[in-house]
C-alpha positions as CSV (number, residue, x, y, z in Angstrom):
1,X,15.7,-7.9,3.3
2,X,17.6,-10.5,1.3
3,X,18.8,-10.6,-2.3
4,X,18.2,-13.2,-5.1
5,X,19.1,-13.6,-8.7
6,X,15.9,-14.1,-10.6
7,X,15.6,-16.2,-13.7
8,X,13.0,-13.9,-15.3
9,X,11.2,-10.7,-14.6
10,X,8.3,-10.2,-17.0
11,X,5.1,-12.3,-17.0
12,X,2.8,-11.8,-20.0
13,X,-0.8,-12.8,-20.0
14,X,-3.6,-11.6,-22.4
15,X,-1.3,-9.0,-23.9
16,X,-0.3,-7.4,-20.5
17,X,3.2,-7.7,-19.1
18,X,3.7,-7.5,-15.4
19,X,6.7,-7.6,-13.1
20,X,7.5,-7.7,-9.4
21,X,10.9,-6.2,-8.5
22,X,10.4,-7.0,-4.8
23,X,8.6,-9.9,-3.1
24,X,7.1,-9.2,0.3
25,X,6.4,-5.9,1.9
26,X,7.1,-3.7,4.9
27,X,3.9,-1.6,4.9
28,X,2.2,-3.9,7.5
29,X,-1.4,-3.6,6.1
30,X,-3.5,-5.8,8.3
31,X,-5.6,-7.1,5.4
32,X,-2.9,-7.8,2.8
33,X,-3.8,-10.7,0.5
34,X,-0.1,-11.0,-0.3
35,X,0.3,-13.0,2.9
36,X,-1.9,-15.8,1.6
37,X,-0.4,-19.2,1.6
38,X,-1.3,-19.7,-2.0
39,X,1.6,-17.4,-3.0
40,X,4.1,-19.9,-1.4
41,X,6.4,-17.6,0.4
42,X,9.4,-19.4,1.8
43,X,10.5,-16.5,3.9
44,X,8.8,-14.1,6.3
45,X,6.6,-11.6,4.5
46,X,8.4,-8.6,6.0
47,X,11.8,-10.1,4.9
48,X,11.6,-8.5,1.5
49,X,13.1,-10.5,-1.3
50,X,15.0,-8.2,-3.7
51,X,15.5,-9.3,-7.3
52,X,18.8,-7.5,-7.7
53,X,19.1,-8.4,-11.3
54,X,15.7,-7.1,-12.2
55,X,17.0,-4.1,-14.4
56,X,19.2,-6.4,-16.4
57,X,16.5,-8.9,-16.9
58,X,14.0,-6.2,-17.9
59,X,16.4,-4.7,-20.5
60,X,16.9,-8.1,-22.0
61,X,13.1,-8.7,-22.2
62,X,12.3,-5.3,-23.7
63,X,15.1,-5.5,-26.2
64,X,13.5,-8.6,-27.7
65,X,9.9,-7.4,-27.7
66,X,8.6,-6.6,-31.1
67,X,5.5,-4.7,-29.9
68,X,5.5,-1.9,-27.4
69,X,3.0,-2.4,-24.5
70,X,2.2,-1.3,-21.0
71,X,4.4,-2.8,-18.2
72,X,2.6,-3.2,-14.9
73,X,4.3,-3.3,-11.5
74,X,3.5,-3.0,-7.9
75,X,0.4,-5.2,-7.9
76,X,1.8,-8.0,-5.7
77,X,4.5,-6.2,-3.8
78,X,4.8,-2.4,-3.5
79,X,7.6,-1.0,-5.7
80,X,8.2,1.8,-3.2
81,X,8.9,-0.2,0.0
82,X,11.3,1.1,2.7
83,X,14.3,-0.2,0.8
84,X,13.7,1.5,-2.6
85,X,15.3,4.9,-1.6
86,X,18.5,3.0,-1.0
87,X,18.4,0.4,-3.8
88,X,16.6,2.4,-6.5
89,X,15.7,-0.7,-8.5
90,X,12.3,0.6,-9.4
91,X,13.8,3.8,-10.8
92,X,16.3,1.8,-12.8
93,X,13.5,-0.3,-14.3
94,X,11.5,2.9,-15.1
95,X,14.6,4.3,-16.9
96,X,14.7,1.1,-19.0
97,X,11.0,1.3,-19.7
98,X,11.5,4.9,-20.9
99,X,14.6,4.0,-22.9
100,X,12.7,1.4,-25.0
101,X,9.5,3.5,-25.4
102,X,7.2,1.3,-23.3
103,X,4.4,2.5,-21.1
104,X,4.0,1.8,-17.4
105,X,1.1,1.2,-15.0
106,X,2.5,1.4,-11.5
107,X,0.7,0.8,-8.2
108,X,1.9,2.0,-4.8
109,X,0.7,3.3,-1.4
110,X,3.9,5.2,-0.8
111,X,4.6,8.9,-1.4
112,X,8.2,7.8,-2.3
113,X,6.9,7.6,-5.9
114,X,7.2,11.4,-6.0
115,X,11.0,10.9,-6.1
116,X,10.5,9.6,-9.6
117,X,7.8,12.0,-10.8
118,X,10.2,13.5,-13.4
119,X,10.7,10.1,-14.9
120,X,7.0,9.1,-14.8
121,X,6.3,12.4,-16.5
122,X,8.8,11.7,-19.3
123,X,7.3,8.2,-19.8
124,X,3.8,9.6,-20.0
125,X,4.8,12.2,-22.6
126,X,6.6,9.7,-24.8
127,X,4.3,6.7,-24.2
128,X,1.9,6.4,-21.3
129,X,2.1,6.3,-17.5
130,X,-0.7,5.4,-15.2
131,X,-0.2,5.8,-11.4
132,X,-2.4,3.8,-9.1
133,X,-2.9,3.9,-5.3
134,X,-5.1,2.2,-2.8
135,X,-7.4,4.2,-0.6
136,X,-9.4,2.5,2.2
137,X,-10.2,5.0,4.9
138,X,-10.3,8.8,5.1
139,X,-9.7,8.7,8.9
140,X,-6.0,9.2,9.7
141,X,-6.2,7.4,13.1
142,X,-7.9,4.4,11.6
143,X,-5.4,4.4,8.7
144,X,-2.5,4.2,11.1
145,X,-4.1,1.0,12.5
146,X,-5.0,-0.8,9.3
147,X,-2.0,0.5,7.2
148,X,0.5,1.2,9.9
149,X,3.9,1.6,8.1
150,X,2.9,3.7,5.1
151,X,1.8,7.3,4.4
152,X,-1.8,8.1,5.3
153,X,-4.7,8.6,2.9
154,X,-4.4,12.4,2.9
155,X,-0.8,12.1,1.8
156,X,-1.7,9.6,-0.9
157,X,-4.4,12.1,-2.2
158,X,-1.6,14.7,-2.4
159,X,0.4,12.3,-4.5
160,X,-2.6,11.9,-6.8
161,X,-3.0,15.6,-7.0
162,X,0.7,16.1,-8.0
163,X,0.4,13.5,-10.7
164,X,-2.7,15.2,-12.0
165,X,-0.8,18.5,-12.2
166,X,1.7,16.8,-14.5
167,X,-1.0,15.3,-16.7
168,X,-0.3,11.8,-15.4
169,X,-3.6,9.8,-15.2
170,X,-4.4,8.1,-12.0
171,X,-6.5,5.2,-10.9
172,X,-7.6,4.5,-7.3
173,X,-8.3,1.1,-5.8
174,X,-11.1,1.6,-3.3
175,X,-10.4,-1.7,-1.6
176,X,-10.7,-3.3,0.8
177,X,-13.7,-1.9,2.6
178,X,-13.6,-3.8,5.9
179,X,-17.0,-4.8,7.3
180,X,-17.9,-3.1,10.6
181,X,-14.7,-0.9,10.4
182,X,-14.6,1.5,7.4
183,X,-17.8,0.5,5.6
184,X,-19.6,3.8,6.3
185,X,-21.4,6.2,4.0
186,X,-19.2,9.0,5.5
187,X,-16.0,7.2,4.6
188,X,-16.9,6.2,1.1
189,X,-18.3,9.7,0.3
190,X,-15.2,11.5,1.6
191,X,-12.8,9.3,-0.4
192,X,-14.7,9.4,-3.7
193,X,-15.3,13.2,-3.4
194,X,-11.5,13.7,-2.9
195,X,-10.8,11.5,-5.9
196,X,-13.0,13.8,-7.9
197,X,-11.4,16.9,-6.6
198,X,-7.9,15.8,-7.6
199,X,-8.9,14.6,-11.1
200,X,-8.7,10.8,-10.7
201,X,-9.4,9.1,-14.0
202,X,-11.0,5.9,-12.6
203,X,-11.8,4.0,-9.4
204,X,-11.7,0.2,-9.1
205,X,-14.1,-1.1,-6.5
206,X,-15.2,-4.7,-7.1
207,X,-17.3,-4.8,-3.9
208,X,-17.7,-3.1,-0.6
209,X,-15.9,-5.8,1.3
210,X,-12.7,-7.8,1.8
211,X,-11.3,-11.2,0.7
212,X,-9.6,-13.5,3.1
213,X,-7.6,-16.6,2.4
214,X,-5.5,-19.0,4.5
215,X,-2.5,-17.1,5.8
216,X,-4.1,-13.7,5.3
217,X,-7.1,-14.5,7.4
218,X,-5.0,-15.5,10.5
219,X,-2.9,-12.3,10.3
220,X,-6.1,-10.2,9.9
221,X,-7.8,-11.8,12.8
222,X,-4.8,-11.4,15.1
223,X,-4.9,-7.7,14.2
224,X,-8.6,-7.5,15.0
225,X,-7.9,-9.1,18.4
226,X,-5.3,-6.4,19.1
227,X,-7.1,-3.3,17.8
228,X,-10.8,-4.2,17.7
229,X,-11.5,-6.6,20.6
230,X,-14.5,-8.8,20.0
231,X,-14.7,-8.0,16.3
232,X,-13.1,-11.3,15.2
233,X,-16.0,-13.2,16.8
234,X,-18.5,-11.1,14.8
235,X,-16.6,-11.8,11.6
236,X,-16.6,-15.6,12.3
237,X,-20.3,-15.5,13.2
238,X,-21.2,-13.5,10.1
239,X,-19.0,-15.0,7.5
240,X,-17.6,-18.3,8.7
241,X,-14.7,-19.3,6.6
242,X,-15.8,-17.4,3.4
243,X,-13.4,-16.0,0.9
244,X,-15.6,-13.0,0.0
245,X,-16.8,-10.9,3.0
246,X,-19.2,-8.3,1.7
247,X,-20.3,-5.5,4.0
248,X,-23.9,-5.8,5.1
249,X,-24.3,-2.3,3.5
250,X,-22.5,-3.1,0.3
251,X,-25.5,-2.5,-2.0
252,X,-26.2,1.0,-0.5
253,X,-22.5,1.9,-0.5
254,X,-21.9,0.8,-4.1
255,X,-24.9,3.0,-5.2
256,X,-23.4,6.0,-3.4
257,X,-20.0,5.3,-4.9
258,X,-21.3,4.9,-8.5
259,X,-23.5,8.0,-8.2
260,X,-20.6,10.2,-7.2
261,X,-18.5,8.8,-10.0
262,X,-21.2,9.4,-12.6
263,X,-21.6,13.0,-11.3
264,X,-17.9,13.7,-11.7
265,X,-17.1,11.7,-14.9
266,X,-15.0,9.1,-13.1
267,X,-14.7,5.7,-14.7
268,X,-16.0,3.0,-12.3
269,X,-16.6,0.1,-14.6
270,X,-13.7,-2.3,-13.8
271,X,-13.3,-3.6,-17.4
272,X,-13.1,0.0,-18.6
273,X,-10.5,0.9,-16.0
274,X,-8.3,-2.1,-16.9
275,X,-8.7,-1.4,-20.6
276,X,-7.5,2.1,-20.0
277,X,-4.5,0.9,-18.0
278,X,-3.5,-1.8,-20.4
279,X,-3.9,0.0,-23.7
280,X,-0.8,1.8,-25.1
281,X,-1.7,4.2,-27.9
282,X,0.3,4.1,-31.1
283,X,3.3,6.4,-31.1
284,X,2.9,9.4,-33.3
285,X,5.6,9.5,-35.8
286,X,7.2,12.8,-36.5
287,X,8.7,13.7,-39.9
288,X,12.0,14.2,-38.0
289,X,11.9,10.5,-37.1
290,X,11.8,9.4,-40.7
């Protein structure tokens, strides 16, 4: 871990404002796109860069915003890495978001987010909060291999259930689905049925597959050599140097996924999911505010 003083914190595009409090991650997921060379990391990915002035920058930014909106975080680097319990930068930023009446769409694989459920609940009641997590495999043993330093799928489902009990809407990223590893009907069915059980609002699944870029690909293939001997050669033979690696069973699995979503009223259209996460409803004005 190392500290930096950032020049800015919010990036706004198409009406959506996003921020990364941290840069890099300690979860160790073998497929992480964040390792890709295109993101131009100048330090080891596990040596998390901490934007120590993030709360101050965020307050300055929100003070000057004329229109309330959703603030997204955790998309590039998890807001609840192993340093957050000590640094509490994510919580400080959530407090500022709440103070100025903005909404938040926050993504994490960690159950550490439960430490802030009181604050997320308050934001959701006063504006809007959407909690997102990634689910890839229902098998705990496999989860410990492909996502070694973070809580398993069962625990993440418990987090989703706790959010639902508070009335906080949740979105699941069913991605990546690794060809020849977790691209099975049993796995997809188990995950989506659990999402239905705990009241997930929507599931984002662009394809039953994975994307690989330079930097990410090398790390992933090294992990395959370690945990799945011989599988790297199968990947290279099947996909070459492709960016999109779709499961051979993608069409069948996507049909299963959509059918379960339709049956349970879960949003699965990606544009609709993003619209839900990005839209902040107008605040209801009470006569007592006049």
